C-alpha positions, 0 to 999 in steps of 0.5 A: 599343720597349724604348728608348721604354719605358725612356726613359718609366720613367727620365724619370717622377718622382713629383710632389708639387705640382699645378695645379688643372686637372682631367684630362678624364674621357676621358683618365682612362678611357683611362689606366685602360683601358690598364692593364687589360692588366696580367697577374694570377694566374689573370687575377683582375684584383683591383685596385679603384679609386675615382677622385675629381674636383673638388670631391670631391677637395678635400673629401676632402683636408680630411677626411684632413688633419683625421684626420691631425692628430687621430689615429695612423695605422692602415692596414688593411695594416700599414706596415713597423716597421723597415727593415733595410739596404739598405732603410733607406739608400734610404728615408733618401736619398729623404726627404733628397732631398725635404726638400732640394728643399723647403728643409726642414732636418733640425732644422726640425720644424715644416717637416717636419710641414708637409711630411708633412701635404701628403700629406693635402692630396693635393698639391692634385691634382685627382684621387685614385685610391684603390686597394683589393683584395679581402682574401679573395684574400690577399697574392699579389693585392697583387703583381698590384695592384703590377704593375697600378700599373706599367702605370698609371704608364706609361700616365699618362706616355704621356698627359702626366699626372703622378702620385704613388703614396702609401701615406700615405692608407691610414693613415686609411681611415675618411674614404675609406670614408665618402666613397667606394664601397669594398666592405666586403670590400676592403682599402685599399692606397694612393692615386694622385694624378693631374693636371698638375704645378706645375713651379715648386714646389720639391717637384717638383725632387726627384730620387731615384737607383736602384741598378744592376740587379746589386744586385737581380738574381742569375743562377744559373750553376752 
């Protein structure tokens, strides 16, 4: 069992270009139903999800692109302002891998801007899941949502779906709140695009690396 899970985790990739084909509603429901098994503090199950389907997804993408072109980001949960080592190095390597796959050179400012704006085009995916959480529960509930996300990504892989979790859309929460039934007490955390990847798109050639577990895990032996 662990071998099958490990294979799914290692083979999964965040995909940043999609075919227009929508995912059957039954398949989406099965994915989210499987992820409901995720554990949470006192079993509060704090994740709250709004899922778009065509044509709403494209309409929302157009609105998000307009917001991104016209204003500074202002997420409801602040993004990090600084990435100290080793996190900065990981972040730089991730960006370099993506831009290299897309053929965008470091000095190509217009190309980098267009690549950034693709986030708000939702990579042409047919579905966007906007993930929120009741702000009254505090930051520990965000940990629960992170655990849930891992379950969703695993379930999506098992169902033959492609995904990309993206904090970028949370930078412009107003279009999301205007179009989707997000409760006033909820805070927008991130988005998840879902669909079937366009495997011929250069962006989907991107591969990132992982440190060995020994870099993140320490055992206390004395």
